[in-house]
Rosetta silent file (secondary structure, phi, psi, omega in degrees, C-alpha in Angstrom):
SEQUENCE: MAGHSKWANIQHRKGRQDEKRGKIWTKLIKEITVAAKLGGGDVATNPRLRLAIDKAKDSNMPNDNVQRAIQRGTGSLEGVNYEEIRYEGYGINGAAIIVDCLTDNRTRTVAEVRHAFNKNGGNMGAEGSVAFLFKHCGQMLFAPGTSEDQLMEVALDAGAEDVITHDDGSLEVLSPVPDFSKVQDAINQAGLKPELATVAMRPETEIALEGEQAESMQKLLDALENLDDVQEVFTNAAL
SCORE:     score description
SCORE:     0.000 S_00000001
   1 L     0.000  131.564 -177.865  -36.899   46.455   44.943 S_00000001
   2 L   -58.705  135.846  176.800  -36.835   50.208   45.585 S_00000001
   3 L    83.122   -6.440 -179.044  -34.879   51.180   48.668 S_00000001
   4 L  -106.299  129.008 -179.200  -33.249   47.759   48.920 S_00000001
   5 L   -95.729  106.795  178.174  -29.512   47.433   48.303 S_00000001
   6 H   -58.636  -43.453 -177.565  -28.692   44.143   46.608 S_00000001
   7 H   -61.604  -48.616 -179.000  -24.992   44.849   47.104 S_00000001
   8 H   -61.398  -38.325 -179.084  -25.297   45.548   50.833 S_00000001
   9 H   -63.986  -43.661 -179.999  -27.374   42.404   51.303 S_00000001
  10 H   -66.567  -42.905  179.516  -24.764   40.221   49.577 S_00000001
  11 H   -61.723  -42.096  178.829  -21.890   41.812   51.518 S_00000001
  12 H   -61.454  -43.834 -177.936  -23.742   41.264   54.791 S_00000001
  13 H   -66.773  -42.544  179.526  -24.373   37.625   53.916 S_00000001
  14 H   -63.297  -38.751  178.524  -20.756   36.999   52.895 S_00000001
  15 H   -62.056  -41.720  179.295  -19.578   38.539   56.148 S_00000001
  16 H   -67.842  -36.396  179.262  -21.757   36.237   58.189 S_00000001
  17 H   -68.863  -36.679  178.699  -20.536   33.222   56.196 S_00000001
  18 H   -61.529  -32.559  179.351  -16.900   34.217   56.741 S_00000001
  19 H   -66.815  -21.121 -175.949  -17.549   34.075   60.488 S_00000001
  20 L  -109.954   36.803 -170.326  -18.544   30.418   60.066 S_00000001
  21 H   -56.363  -43.112  179.915  -15.537   29.381   57.958 S_00000001
  22 H   -58.381  -41.999  179.052  -14.982   26.013   59.668 S_00000001
  23 H   -69.416  -35.757  177.779  -18.599   25.061   59.075 S_00000001
  24 H   -61.179  -43.179  178.801  -18.396   26.336   55.480 S_00000001
  25 H   -58.824  -44.059  179.920  -15.471   23.968   54.799 S_00000001
  26 H   -59.669  -43.356 -179.700  -17.479   21.015   56.093 S_00000001
  27 H   -66.301  -40.547 -178.876  -20.392   21.899   53.804 S_00000001
  28 H   -67.667  -37.868  177.332  -18.111   22.372   50.797 S_00000001
  29 H   -61.184  -42.133  177.344  -16.395   19.019   51.357 S_00000001
  30 H   -63.220  -43.154 -179.415  -19.820   17.338   51.309 S_00000001
  31 H   -65.032  -42.435  177.816  -20.786   19.207   48.135 S_00000001
  32 H   -61.965  -42.819 -179.895  -17.505   18.285   46.384 S_00000001
  33 H   -60.673  -48.046 -178.764  -17.981   14.635   47.389 S_00000001
  34 H   -67.957  -41.195  179.366  -21.546   14.477   46.055 S_00000001
  35 H   -61.371  -42.021  179.192  -20.688   16.410   42.871 S_00000001
  36 H   -67.116  -37.513  179.381  -17.805   13.994   42.146 S_00000001
  37 H   -64.668  -42.219 -174.625  -20.025   10.993   42.859 S_00000001
  38 H   -79.796  -35.609 -172.475  -22.775   12.188   40.506 S_00000001
  39 H  -123.879    6.044 -179.542  -20.669   13.628   37.681 S_00000001
  40 L    88.947  168.676 -172.022  -17.154   12.223   38.020 S_00000001
  41 L   -92.342    7.055 -177.630  -13.914   13.784   39.231 S_00000001
  42 L   -99.094  115.926 -177.693  -13.028   15.827   36.118 S_00000001
  43 L   -65.345  -23.848 -178.801  -13.892   19.529   36.452 S_00000001
  44 L   -66.593  -27.316 -178.062  -13.793   19.927   32.659 S_00000001
  45 L  -115.711    5.163 -176.604  -16.873   17.720   32.301 S_00000001
  46 L  -132.151   88.317 -176.948  -18.522   18.334   35.693 S_00000001
  47 H   -59.889  -35.105 -179.347  -19.756   21.951   36.119 S_00000001
  48 H   -65.798  -41.158  178.067  -21.163   21.272   39.576 S_00000001
  49 H   -65.107  -42.001  179.689  -17.792   19.992   40.794 S_00000001
  50 H   -60.214  -44.658  179.896  -16.008   22.970   39.277 S_00000001
  51 H   -62.607  -42.017  179.659  -18.314   25.417   41.046 S_00000001
  52 H   -63.568  -40.479  179.263  -17.824   23.624   44.375 S_00000001
  53 H   -68.133  -39.326  176.126  -14.035   23.707   43.966 S_00000001
  54 H   -58.286  -43.022  179.126  -14.142   27.410   43.046 S_00000001
  55 H   -66.550  -36.027  178.312  -16.059   28.095   46.262 S_00000001
  56 H   -64.540  -41.438  177.792  -13.544   26.008   48.215 S_00000001
  57 H   -63.644  -42.441  178.366  -10.684   28.096   46.797 S_00000001
  58 H   -60.810  -28.425  179.736  -12.538   31.308   47.700 S_00000001
  59 L   -92.616    8.770  178.086  -12.775   29.952   51.262 S_00000001
  60 L    60.582   34.650  176.442   -9.020   29.189   51.300 S_00000001
  61 L   -74.923  133.845  178.281   -9.572   25.452   51.712 S_00000001
  62 L   -59.496  143.776 -177.493   -6.320   23.446   51.346 S_00000001
  63 H   -61.603  -31.301  178.544   -6.042   21.529   48.069 S_00000001
  64 H   -60.094  -40.242  178.670   -5.462   18.252   49.969 S_00000001
  65 H   -63.594  -40.715  179.772   -8.955   18.546   51.476 S_00000001
  66 H   -63.736  -47.302 -176.967  -10.427   19.127   48.023 S_00000001
  67 H   -64.952  -38.760  177.961   -8.641   16.138   46.502 S_00000001
  68 H   -64.657  -39.226  178.706   -9.678   13.789   49.323 S_00000001
  69 H   -64.027  -40.736  177.114  -13.310   14.859   48.910 S_00000001
  70 H   -62.787  -43.880 -179.045  -13.127   14.135   45.168 S_00000001
  71 H   -64.421  -36.056  176.207  -11.586   10.720   45.858 S_00000001
  72 H   -66.722  -37.675 -179.928  -14.354    9.883   48.334 S_00000001
  73 H   -67.029  -40.533 -177.522  -16.921   10.888   45.731 S_00000001
  74 H   -83.934   -8.249  174.699  -15.408    8.806   42.950 S_00000001
  75 L    97.192   -1.091  179.543  -14.950    5.818   45.245 S_00000001
  76 L   -79.348  -13.719  168.565  -11.153    5.664   45.404 S_00000001
  77 L  -126.302  146.623  179.697  -11.415    6.557   49.102 S_00000001
  78 L   -71.199  140.922 -178.946  -14.059    5.223   51.468 S_00000001
  79 L  -155.653  176.984 -179.705  -16.677    7.806   52.445 S_00000001
  80 L   -80.709  147.071  177.942  -20.200    8.509   53.683 S_00000001
  81 L   -95.902  111.327 -178.449  -23.141    8.167   51.306 S_00000001
  82 L  -100.250  149.104  170.857  -25.123   11.420   51.222 S_00000001
  83 E  -120.419  150.998 -179.151  -28.544   12.087   49.707 S_00000001
  84 E   -92.405  132.230  177.151  -29.923   15.435   48.596 S_00000001
  85 E  -136.685  141.514  175.735  -33.160   16.690   50.172 S_00000001
  86 E  -117.557  132.301  173.476  -34.973   20.018   49.803 S_00000001
  87 E  -116.299  149.474 -179.955  -37.326   21.472   52.400 S_00000001
  88 E  -126.947  152.151  179.990  -39.580   24.489   51.922 S_00000001
  89 E  -172.507 -169.541 -175.762  -41.230   26.772   54.407 S_00000001
  90 E  -126.911  142.726  177.351  -42.165   30.228   55.599 S_00000001
  91 L  -109.974 -146.656 -177.024  -40.375   32.724   57.793 S_00000001
  92 H   -66.561  136.220  178.212  -41.307   36.084   59.282 S_00000001
  93 H    58.470   28.491  176.097  -44.206   37.894   57.585 S_00000001
  94 H    77.369   11.289  178.671  -44.698   34.932   55.237 S_00000001
  95 L   -61.195  139.617 -176.572  -41.261   35.241   53.590 S_00000001
  96 E   -82.911  144.460  179.083  -40.435   32.125   51.576 S_00000001
  97 E  -136.659  134.929  171.757  -37.489   29.876   52.480 S_00000001
  98 E  -117.133  132.405 -178.139  -35.860   26.966   50.634 S_00000001
  99 E  -121.896  112.060  178.597  -33.453   24.714   52.563 S_00000001
 100 E   -97.764  130.140 -174.633  -31.166   22.402   50.570 S_00000001
 101 E  -125.490  153.073  166.135  -29.574   19.571   52.549 S_00000001
 102 E  -123.953  122.836 -172.869  -27.048   16.770   52.112 S_00000001
 103 E  -143.690  154.325  170.460  -27.556   14.056   54.703 S_00000001
 104 L  -107.042    7.424 -179.882  -26.788   10.468   55.646 S_00000001
 105 L  -152.194   91.873 -174.859  -29.816   10.401   57.969 S_00000001
 106 H   -59.956  -38.324 -178.011  -33.073   11.797   56.577 S_00000001
 107 H   -62.678  -45.058  178.677  -34.975   11.323   59.870 S_00000001
 108 H   -62.558  -44.154 -174.035  -32.454   13.402   61.828 S_00000001
 109 H   -64.908  -47.340 -178.226  -32.350   16.133   59.203 S_00000001
 110 H   -64.198  -35.503  178.750  -36.089   16.718   58.885 S_00000001
 111 H   -65.849  -42.137 -178.812  -36.431   16.831   62.684 S_00000001
 112 H   -68.860  -41.091  179.680  -33.637   19.417   62.988 S_00000001
 113 H   -66.040  -44.446  179.206  -34.949   21.592   60.159 S_00000001
 114 H   -61.818  -41.499  179.467  -38.514   21.510   61.517 S_00000001
 115 H   -62.076  -42.623  179.570  -37.250   22.399   65.010 S_00000001
 116 H   -62.890  -41.667  176.263  -35.275   25.381   63.645 S_00000001
 117 H   -61.330  -54.330 -173.325  -38.367   26.664   61.829 S_00000001
 118 H   -63.628  -39.121 -176.280  -40.712   26.204   64.782 S_00000001
 119 H   -71.297  -22.644 -172.694  -38.346   27.633   67.405 S_00000001
 120 L  -117.723   27.939  170.949  -37.673   30.797   65.400 S_00000001
 121 L    83.978   13.044  177.381  -41.109   31.886   64.264 S_00000001
 122 L  -114.429 -175.383  173.439  -41.335   30.017   60.961 S_00000001
 123 E  -155.066  144.382  179.355  -43.030   26.873   59.765 S_00000001
 124 E   -74.790  145.119  176.893  -42.292   24.143   57.257 S_00000001
 125 E  -113.645  178.157  178.791  -44.496   23.812   54.207 S_00000001
 126 L   -76.317  163.189  176.707  -45.250   21.000   51.811 S_00000001
 127 L   -58.412  129.806 -179.767  -43.020   20.177   48.849 S_00000001
 128 L    88.282   -0.095 -174.659  -43.576   22.796   46.144 S_00000001
 129 L   -69.667  -29.921  179.180  -45.194   25.294   48.516 S_00000001
 130 L  -129.023   -9.845 -174.970  -42.678   28.083   47.806 S_00000001
 131 H   -58.421  -29.609 -178.626  -40.337   26.776   45.071 S_00000001
 132 H   -67.548  -13.856  178.858  -42.477   28.407   42.371 S_00000001
 133 H   -84.339   -3.016 -175.745  -41.455   31.814   43.793 S_00000001
 134 E  -123.218  158.562  176.037  -37.815   31.155   42.822 S_00000001
 135 E  -120.213  127.799  177.304  -35.868   30.624   39.594 S_00000001
 136 E   -81.091  114.285 -173.516  -33.035   28.077   39.378 S_00000001
 137 E  -158.067  165.430  169.290  -30.270   29.921   37.541 S_00000001
 138 E   -78.906  140.383 -174.096  -26.651   30.963   37.389 S_00000001
 139 E  -138.547  127.361  174.508  -26.133   34.232   39.241 S_00000001
 140 E  -130.418  134.160 -179.289  -23.189   36.645   39.279 S_00000001
 141 E  -118.523  134.880 -176.435  -23.122   39.960   41.134 S_00000001
 142 E  -119.690  146.248 -176.195  -20.697   42.798   40.344 S_00000001
 143 L   -64.602  151.121  171.069  -19.699   45.786   42.439 S_00000001
 144 L   -54.056  138.646 -178.084  -21.042   49.279   41.731 S_00000001
 145 L   102.754  -13.320  175.256  -18.733   50.952   39.222 S_00000001
 146 L   -64.866  141.398 -179.235  -18.372   47.890   36.971 S_00000001
 147 L   -65.967  110.911 -177.887  -18.687   48.826   33.290 S_00000001
 148 H   -64.802  -43.525 -177.811  -22.302   48.075   32.400 S_00000001
 149 H   -63.088  -44.883 -179.361  -21.715   48.228   28.621 S_00000001
 150 H   -65.251  -46.218 -178.360  -18.719   45.877   28.714 S_00000001
 151 H   -62.475  -43.320 -178.648  -20.390   43.407   31.063 S_00000001
 152 H   -62.726  -44.615 -178.596  -23.601   43.349   29.040 S_00000001
 153 H   -62.864  -48.629 -177.330  -21.773   42.755   25.764 S_00000001
 154 H   -65.372  -47.469 -174.739  -19.560   39.962   27.121 S_00000001
 155 H   -65.187  -47.338 -177.411  -22.289   38.241   29.161 S_00000001
 156 H   -67.690  -37.049  176.801  -25.010   38.245   26.513 S_00000001
 157 H   -62.896  -31.130 -177.033  -22.591   37.076   23.793 S_00000001
 158 H   -85.496   -5.591  176.707  -21.628   34.140   26.045 S_00000001
 159 L   112.809   10.195  176.917  -25.251   33.057   26.565 S_00000001
 160 L   -66.329  150.897  178.882  -26.470   34.982   29.624 S_00000001
 161 L   -82.191  -37.698 -172.172  -30.233   35.529   29.856 S_00000001
 162 E  -158.794  150.603  170.403  -30.195   38.968   31.431 S_00000001
 163 E  -124.616  119.459 -173.219  -28.015   41.713   32.910 S_00000001
 164 E  -110.220  132.817  174.233  -29.792   43.698   35.623 S_00000001
 165 E  -100.453  122.660 -178.650  -28.748   47.112   36.935 S_00000001
 166 L   -92.681  162.871 -177.427  -29.794   47.643   40.554 S_00000001
 167 L   -57.774  -30.009 -176.836  -30.620   50.939   42.258 S_00000001
 168 L   -86.075    4.288  177.756  -27.354   50.813   44.228 S_00000001
 169 L    91.921   -8.354  177.101  -25.285   50.588   41.020 S_00000001
 170 L   -73.813  156.416 -179.148  -24.450   46.899   41.342 S_00000001
 171 E  -120.279  142.990 -178.319  -24.917   44.679   38.300 S_00000001
 172 E  -128.344  130.633  178.083  -26.326   41.160   38.211 S_00000001
 173 E  -109.348  128.151  177.227  -25.887   38.586   35.441 S_00000001
 174 E  -113.227  138.069 -179.842  -28.361   35.711   35.152 S_00000001
 175 E  -139.873  155.335  171.169  -27.704   32.643   33.025 S_00000001
 176 L   -60.568  146.596 -177.133  -29.279   29.248   32.369 S_00000001
 177 H   -55.730  -44.802 -178.634  -27.706   26.657   34.691 S_00000001
 178 H   -63.348  -23.210 -176.447  -26.094   24.612   31.839 S_00000001
 179 H   -98.501    2.849 -173.410  -24.416   27.787   30.487 S_00000001
 180 H   -57.514  -49.933 -176.988  -23.145   29.124   33.820 S_00000001
 181 H   -62.039  -40.873 -178.853  -19.513   27.969   33.422 S_00000001
 182 H   -64.184  -43.856  179.389  -19.310   29.264   29.842 S_00000001
 183 H   -65.793  -42.857  179.845  -20.651   32.702   30.838 S_00000001
 184 H   -61.817  -42.652  179.923  -18.358   32.846   33.879 S_00000001
 185 H   -61.903  -44.504 -178.826  -15.298   31.970   31.760 S_00000001
 186 H   -62.670  -40.818 -179.897  -16.084   34.680   29.208 S_00000001
 187 H   -67.114  -42.442  178.612  -16.541   37.276   31.950 S_00000001
 188 H   -62.949  -41.400 -179.425  -13.284   36.264   33.678 S_00000001
 189 H   -65.844  -25.107  177.996  -11.381   36.419   30.380 S_00000001
 190 L   -82.599   -0.199  177.517  -12.685   39.962   29.875 S_00000001
 191 L    82.359   16.280  178.750  -11.047   40.927   33.174 S_00000001
 192 L  -101.995  130.700 -176.022  -14.321   41.391   35.072 S_00000001
 193 L  -116.646  118.580  177.157  -14.510   39.786   38.521 S_00000001
 194 L   -75.221  147.579  173.697  -17.845   39.025   40.190 S_00000001
 195 L   -76.483  -31.346  179.229  -18.216   39.405   43.937 S_00000001
 196 E  -133.787  133.043  175.589  -20.629   36.467   43.883 S_00000001
 197 E  -143.067  111.898 -174.148  -20.743   33.633   41.342 S_00000001
 198 E  -158.731  167.263  168.228  -23.033   30.712   42.039 S_00000001
 199 E  -102.555  124.645 -168.915  -25.935   28.572   40.904 S_00000001
 200 E  -141.441  167.010  166.006  -28.865   29.517   43.094 S_00000001
 201 E   -93.768  102.180 -173.841  -32.583   29.569   43.660 S_00000001
 202 E   -95.187  127.433 -179.180  -33.120   33.275   42.968 S_00000001
 203 E   -66.013  137.004  178.413  -36.367   34.877   44.216 S_00000001
 204 L   -72.515  -35.191  174.494  -38.537   36.321   41.451 S_00000001
 205 L  -137.747  157.488 -177.112  -39.808   39.016   43.856 S_00000001
 206 L  -119.688  153.558  175.728  -38.600   40.045   47.308 S_00000001
 207 E  -110.859  119.019 -178.765  -40.283   40.923   50.603 S_00000001
 208 E   -80.330  127.144  176.237  -38.589   43.790   52.469 S_00000001
 209 L  -120.405  137.023 -179.148  -38.211   43.230   56.222 S_00000001
 210 L  -132.001  164.891  173.185  -36.923   45.893   58.599 S_00000001
 211 H    57.478 -131.992 -176.604  -36.270   46.372   62.306 S_00000001
 212 H   -63.103  -35.796  178.789  -37.456   43.571   64.577 S_00000001
 213 H   -62.987  -42.820  179.002  -38.867   41.582   61.667 S_00000001
 214 H   -64.175  -40.826  179.347  -35.476   41.630   59.912 S_00000001
 215 H   -64.170  -42.371  179.587  -33.713   40.599   63.140 S_00000001
 216 H   -65.379  -40.279  179.734  -36.148   37.727   63.693 S_00000001
 217 H   -66.573  -41.111  178.361  -35.756   36.565   60.096 S_00000001
 218 H   -62.321  -38.656  179.121  -31.951   36.680   60.346 S_00000001
 219 H   -62.744  -41.869  177.854  -32.133   34.595   63.505 S_00000001
 220 H   -64.725  -46.183 -179.950  -34.223   31.970   61.690 S_00000001
 221 H   -61.826  -41.857  178.668  -31.879   31.927   58.680 S_00000001
 222 H   -62.594  -41.732 -179.736  -28.839   31.584   60.967 S_00000001
 223 H   -60.863  -40.662  178.992  -30.487   28.706   62.851 S_00000001
 224 H   -70.393  -46.302 -177.278  -31.085   26.865   59.578 S_00000001
 225 H   -65.000  -26.531 -178.502  -27.633   27.606   58.116 S_00000001
 226 L   -79.207   -9.569  178.179  -25.940   26.408   61.312 S_00000001
 227 L   -70.776  135.927 -175.324  -27.416   22.909   60.993 S_00000001
 228 L   -59.361  -33.728 -175.097  -24.744   20.401   59.947 S_00000001
 229 L   -86.598   -7.614 -177.050  -26.889   18.844   57.202 S_00000001
 230 E   -87.722  126.435  178.863  -27.923   22.155   55.609 S_00000001
 231 E   -94.461  -48.971 -175.780  -25.933   23.198   52.542 S_00000001
 232 E  -140.276  144.186  172.828  -27.794   26.264   51.262 S_00000001
 233 E  -125.669  125.125  179.237  -30.642   28.469   52.450 S_00000001
 234 E  -116.090  142.244  178.535  -32.493   30.671   49.944 S_00000001
 235 E  -145.076  155.822  173.607  -35.110   33.292   50.838 S_00000001
 236 L   -98.394   13.870  175.169  -37.112   36.042   49.163 S_00000001
 237 E   -83.282  130.179  172.767  -36.684   38.224   52.266 S_00000001
 238 E  -103.643  113.609 -172.435  -34.609   41.381   51.743 S_00000001
 239 L   -96.368    0.000    0.000  -33.195   42.347   55.120 S_00000001
């Protein structure tokens, strides 16, 4: 979107997440546990587990915490049984929001998510009300100054769908979810390091919010992200 800096938006978001490191660890432990439960404890055959562990390393989580979470997931340690739930809704100026949760109490979670929406100027929608505005894909973002030609050649050869150059000079690689690990490995081996590497619900188009609207939207997003059962919040709002 013209006038919107993808890079600045990502940096801002990472900064806010760093402030919540303790809460981030809790969310990552839940994700590692569920990934291990669903796909086994071997990162070589479980891309979701590998991604969760990579994020844990980026957050400087001790390896003992990671291993215990894997053991709880595979059943060699006793643990809580989580289920995955997705909620959809609208924020400021009709911006779309997707809220992915892991919970052991669905009743508590839906009440907390609805309260966060209602208290901060948003409202929950029905299942499928905004998901069509997003694409489920692998996403990697590179700093301005990264070699566009090198990145494009490596990424596309490894199976990426697209390499996008943004107005601020940052580069974005999109890949099908099953090919994410393969594309990431090829890029790492080429000596290129993404600032962001994740599987996400990426908005197909964005709504630019400024001033008070942006502040109100950030407050809503923070309220949702601060809920214990919420793992990820995706929005098509560009703040």
